[in-house]
N, C-alpha and C positions, 0 to 999 in steps of 0.2 A: 503493499499500500504506499509506504514511504517513497519507494522508487517511482511509482506511478505519479504520486503527487509532485515529486521533484521534477519529473519530466514535464508535467503540465505547467509548472511554474516557469521552467526554462522556455517552454514553447511561447508562453504569454510575454516574455520579456526579452528574449534573445534578439539582438540586432539582425541576425541572419534571417529571421522570419518576417522582417518588416515588410518586404515586398509581397509576401503571401497575405499578410493582413490588409495591405492596401488593395490587393487584387480581390480579396473577398468582399471588401467594402464597395468596390466598384461594381462587382457583380450584383450586390444587393441593390445599389442605385439603378443599375440597368434593368433589373427585374421591376422596380417601381415604375420606370419610364414605360416599359413594354405593357404592364398591366393597366396603368392609367390611360395611356394613349389608346388602348383598345376600349376601355370603358367610356372614354370621352369622344369616341369616333362620332362625327356628325354635330358635336356641340361647338357652337361658336367660341373660338378661343380655346379649343381642346388641347392644342399643342402647348399653349401657355400654361394651362393647368397641369399638363404632364411635366413640364419643366419646373413648375412650382412644387409639385409632389416630390421630384428628385431633390430639390433644394430643401424641402421639409425633412426628407429622410437624411440628408446630409447634416442638417441642424440637429436631429435626434441623435445621430452618431456621435456628434461632438458634445452633446449634453451627456451622453453615456460615458464618453471618454474623460470628460473633465469633472462634472459636478458629482457623479456618484461616488467618486473617491472619498468625499467628505463623510459618507455614511459608513463605509467599511474600512477606511484607512487606519483608524485607531485600533480596531480589532485585529487587523493584520500586523500592525506594528507591535502590538503587545503579545503576539503569539497565540491569541485565542482562536484565530483562524488562519489557515494557510492562504497564500495569495490565490491559488486555484480554487479552493473552497469558497473564498470570499467572492470571487468573480461569479461563480455559478449561483450561489445564494442571491447575490444582488441582481443578477440578470433575470432570475426567475421572479423575484419579488418586485423589481422595477416594472417588468412587463405586466405582471399581475396587477399591481397598483394602477397602472395606466388603463388596462382593459376593464378591470372590475370597478374601480372608483374614479375613473377619469371624467365621468359625467357624459351627458349627451348634448350639452349646449356649452359653448366656451365663449368668453369675451374676446372679441377680435382686436380691440384697442387696449393693449396691456396697461392696466392701472389707470385708464382714462387720461393718458397723458396728452392726447391731441383730440380735437373736436372734428369728427369725421363729417359733420354738417358743412364744414368750410371747404370741403373738396368739391371740385367742379363736376366731375363725372365718374362713372364706374371704372373706366379704363385707368384713370389716374389713381384710383383707390387700389386697383390690382397691381399696378406698377409699384406703388408705395409698399404694399405688403410683401411683394416679391423681393424688392430691394432691402427691406428691413430684415427678412428672413435670411437672405444670403449674407448680409453684412454681419448679423449675429453669429451665424455659423462660421464665417471666416475668422472673426475675432476669437471665437472659442478654439478653433483649430490652432491659431497662432499661440494663444495662451497655453494650450496643452503641450505644444511643441516646446515652449519656454519652461514648462514645468511649474506653471503658476495656476493654482485653483482659483477660478473667478466665478462670479454669480452669472448663471445663464439667464436669470430674469433681468438683470441689469444690461446684459448683452442685447437682449431683444428690445428692451425699453429704449436703449440708445439707438438701435436700428429704426424703430418706429418713430422716435423723436427726429432723427436726422432726415429720414425720408419724408416725414410729415412737413418739416420746415422747408425742404426743397420743393414740395408739392404746393403748399399753401401759405408759406411765408411764416415769420416768427410769431404772428398772432394766433397761429393754430395751436400752439402748445399751451398746456396748463402748467405754468411755472410753479404754482403752489404745490402741485403733486410732485414736480421734479425736486423741489426743495426738500420734501419729505424723503425722497429716495436718496438724495445726497446725505441727509441726516443719518440714514441707515448705515452708511459707510463707517460711522463712529459707533452708533448704538449697537449694531449687531455683534461685532467682535468684542466690544467692551463687556456687554452683558454676558456673552457666552464665556469669555475669559474669567471674569469675576466670579461667576457661579461655579465654574470648574475648579478654580483655585480654592473657593470656600469649602466645597465638598472634599477636595483632597486634603486640605488642612484639617478638616474635622476627622477624616479617617485616620490621619496620622496621630492626632492627639488622642482619639478614643481607642484605637486599636494598634497601630504599627509602632508607637513610641512606648508601649507597655512592656514591662519585663516579661510577662507571660501573655502572648498575643491570643492564644487559643480561647481562654474564657471570654476575653474582650470581643473576639470575633463571633462567639456564640450569641452574645448579646446584641451586637450592633449590626452585623452583616444582614440578618434577616430584615431589619428595619430599613437598611439602605436599599436593598433589592426591592422591598415593598414600595418605597418611595419611587423608585424607577418604574415599577409596574403601574403605579398610579399615574405617574407622569406620561408614560407611553399610552396607557389606556385612554386618558383624556386627549392626548396629542392625536391619536388615530381617529377619535370621534370628531375632533375639531378640524383636523386637516386631511384625514385620510379617507373617511367614508361618508362625509357630509353630503356628497352628491348622490349617494345611494340611500342612506338612512338619515332622515332629518332629525337632528337632536339639537337642543339648545345647550348653552354652556353649563348650566346646572346639571342637566341630565348627563352630559359628558363627564363632569366631575364625579357623579355618583356611580357611573359605570367604571370609571377608573378606580374609585375606592373599593368597589366590589372585587375587582381584579387584584388590587393590592392586598386585600385581606386574604384571598386564597393563596397568593404568592408568599405572603408572610409565613403562614403556617407550613407551607411546603418547604420553604428555605430553612425554617427553624428546625424542622425534622431532618433535613439533609445535613445542615451544619452540625447538628447534634451527633449524627452518625459518623461524620468525618472527623470530629473533634478527637476521637480516640486514636486515630492514626495520622492526623495532620501534623505537619512539620511546624514547630513552634518558631516561626519566622515570617518575614514579609512574603516569602515565596509560598508558604502555606496559605496565607490570607489571599494572595493573588489567585491561587487555584479556585477559590470559591466564586470568582467572578467570570469564569470562563463561559458558562452557559448564558448568564445574563447578557454578556457582550455579544454572543452569537444571536440571540433573540433581538437584541437592540439593533444590530446591523440589518437583520431582515426587516424589522418593523420600519426603521428609517428609510430603507430602500423602497418599501411599499408606499409609504406616505409621499416620498419624493416622486415616484412614478405617477401617483394620482394627481399631484399638483403641478410638477414642472413639465410634464409631457405637453401642457398647454402652450409652453414656450415655442415648441415645434409645430404643433397642430393647429394653434389658434390662427396664425396668419394663413396657414394652408386652408383651414375650414372657411376663413373669410373669403379667400380667393375663389374657392369652389362655389360658395353661395352667391357671390357677386356675379360670376360668369353665368351661373344657372338662372338667377332671378333678374339679372341686369340692373342691380341696384346696390348702393353701398349699405353694408350691414354692420351693426355694432355688437350683435350677438348671433353666432352662427351654430346651426346644428352640426353635429359631428358624424358623418357617415362611418360605417364600420371600417372601410378601406383607409380612411384618414387616420383613425385610431390605431390601426394595425401598423401603418407607416411609423407613427410615433413610438408605439410600444416596442416593436421589433427593432427599430432604429436605436432606442435606448440600450437594448440588450446587445446588439451587434457592436455598437461603439464601446460599451463597457468591456466586452470580452476581447475585442481586438486591440484597443488603445488605452483602456482604463488602467492597467497595472502601473504605468509610469507615475501617474498622479497618486495612485494608492500608495506607492512606496514614499513619495514625497511627504504626503500627509501623515503616513503611519510611522516613518522612522528617520526622515532626513531633517525635520524641524527640530525635534527633541526626542530623547529616548523615552519610549512609552512602556510601561508594564500594564498589567491587567487592571490594577487599581486606578491608575491615571486614566486609562482608556474608558473605564467605567464612569469616571467623573465627567469626562468629555461628553460621552453619550447622554448622560443624565442632564447635563447643562443644556445640551441642544434641544431636548424635548421641553424642559422647563422654560427656557428663554422664548420659544415659540408661543407657548401657552400665555406667559405673562404679557409679551408684546402684543399678542392678538387681542387681549382684553383691554390693554391700555391704548389701543389704536396706534401703536408705533410700527413703522415699516422696518421689517428686518429681512435679512437675507440668510437662508439656511447655510450657505457656503461660508459666509462671514462668521456665523455663530460657531460652526464646527472648527474652523481655523482659529478663531479667537479662543476657543476652549483648549486647543493644542498649545497655543502660545501662553495661555493662562497657567496651565499646570507647569510648563517649562520655566516660566518666570518665577513661579512660587518655589520650584526646586532651587533655582539660581539664588533666590533671596535667602532661603534657609541655609544653603551651603556657604554663601559669602558671609552670612551672619555668624555661622559657626567658626569660619576662618577668622573673623574679627575677634571673637572671644579667644581664640587660640593665640593671636598676636598680642593681646593683652597679657596673657600668661607669660609669653616669651620674655617680655621686658623685665620680668621679676627675677631672672636667674642669670648666673654667671656663665662664662664660657665652658668651664669644665662640666657643669651640670648639663649644659646643652649637648655636648658631645655624647653624653650617655643616652640622649633622647633621640638619636638619629633613627633608631628602629621605629620609634613612635611617628616620626615625620614621614617615614616611607609608608607606614600604614595609613596615615592621614591622607596622603596623596592618592592612594588607591581606594579610599573608602567611598561607599554610597552615602547619600544624604542621611539615611537612617543610621548607618554605622558611625558617621561622624559625631553625632550627638553622644553616643556611648563612649567614643574616644575622648571627647572633650570632658566628659564627666570624670573619666579616669585621670585625665591630666590635672584637673582641679583637685582631685582627691590626693594625688601623689605629689602635687606641687611641682610638676615638671614643666619644661618649656622647649622651644625649638629654635635653633640658631639661624634666623633669617634676617637679612637687611631690610630696610624700609622699601627699597626698590624691588627686592625679591618678594616681599609681601604684596606689593601692588601687582606684580606680574602674576603671582599665584591667584589673586582674586580675578584677574582678567582671564586666566586660563579656565577657572571655574565657570565664569560667565559664558565663555565660548562653548564649553562642554554642555552646558544646560540648554541653550537656545542658539541656533545657528542664525547669526545676524544677516548673513547674505540672503537667506530665504525670507526673513522678515522684510527686508528692503525690497526684494523682487516682487513678493506677493502684494505688499501695500501699494507699490507703484502700479501694478497691474490692476488692482481694485480701482484706484483713482482714475485711471485713464480708460476703464472699460466703457462707460457711457459715451464720453466724447469720441473715443476711437471708433466704436461701432456706429455712432451717429455720423461721423465724417464719411466713413465707408458707405453707409446707406445713402447718403446725399449724392455721392458720386455715382453709385450704382443706379439710383433713380434717374438721374439725368442721362446716364448711358442707355438705360432701358427705354426711356421716353424717345430718345433720339433714334434708336434702332427700330422701334415699333411704330412711330408716327409715319 
């Protein structure tokens, strides 16, 4: 089994298979073209619809390649799921969420950012939507190539905004809505990061920093997993199945609480059985979060498929309705073939090109174990719930990445704080005593965050110190910071977030003028 899994992981990530992945995606898009061209035979603008369907499939592939990484990346990085297993689970649940809970009607103007009433005719509307869809897909493709997880919602918002301004002037845009979207660039990652850091700090204080972690885990872990069950139960009701089953927020909370109660008693029984043989360490506690992380990855993927598939099929459904009815539409029915283009495109993009971003989110920003990944997944669900009730615009991508950076910066703070305590001890001892403490210094350099606290307590008890100069102490702190959070990833990702809307808007405007020039 391990050899099979290793082969699958290699197949998904090996540069030598890149041409095969590109070839498969091109065959998928060719299949869309042939199918839609046959279905639209005799329809005025049928070839334009077929071209739009191919672009919609291309957009769905890029959503799968980029956005889905945020749902499964932490589980892969922590070791709860292998890369191949995560890709398979996410592909199934993404497609399932799109098909089961994607709804039968979709808003064609994402977020109401432009007023379709200001458009002159149906042809202009179709060109606008086609340009917006292609621009969003091209930007996502570029971001994926750069290894930057960005918001697919913001990509299509930028596309609609840019093409809309090109078609109807600056007055067509609702700048109040755009201001809220810009605010989400800060709100989403900060909320996700703060909540993830709070939960991780709470777990460290209540469980991981105890001398005997097993009794502490028996008390607190069932409650933590129950909180996650409540959050995900409510999250799925609010974001995942609202188009299938109509529930208000109070009903969603009650459903989440009922699920949390069942999970609490199941986890208490499970942890009680595991306690007798569980390792009395952070590794033992980490093992308790494996299955909750697997379920979290699946449920996040389902909710994402139900919601973000609209970024690919919304404009496509609008083009289909506009060409069929000969009128501009603000809410379009979704034919089954349009939904299949979105659902299958998500799965194809994830399986062919998703592993690169999954690795970036899961292991390249900061080191994740299962406890940290659990906090990230929990913060993602809670942030969406809180923000939806406060009416705050948030991005699921920004929330998840904010959570990853949140736990990384917490680890960095704790470790640098411990280093500061050690430096205060150093200054109280002479050179001869310091020489005797070289083994302690070696241990300290190789220690994890949790082990450092124990080492510092030992140092205080034995009145020991470490011979480091002021410049060496500063360098040591810098090394610790770089080990906790990769600054290069932070810079690249934030830059990509900031330019997503303007970049896709500029591309969409250029594409709109190009399409209009070709088709007039």
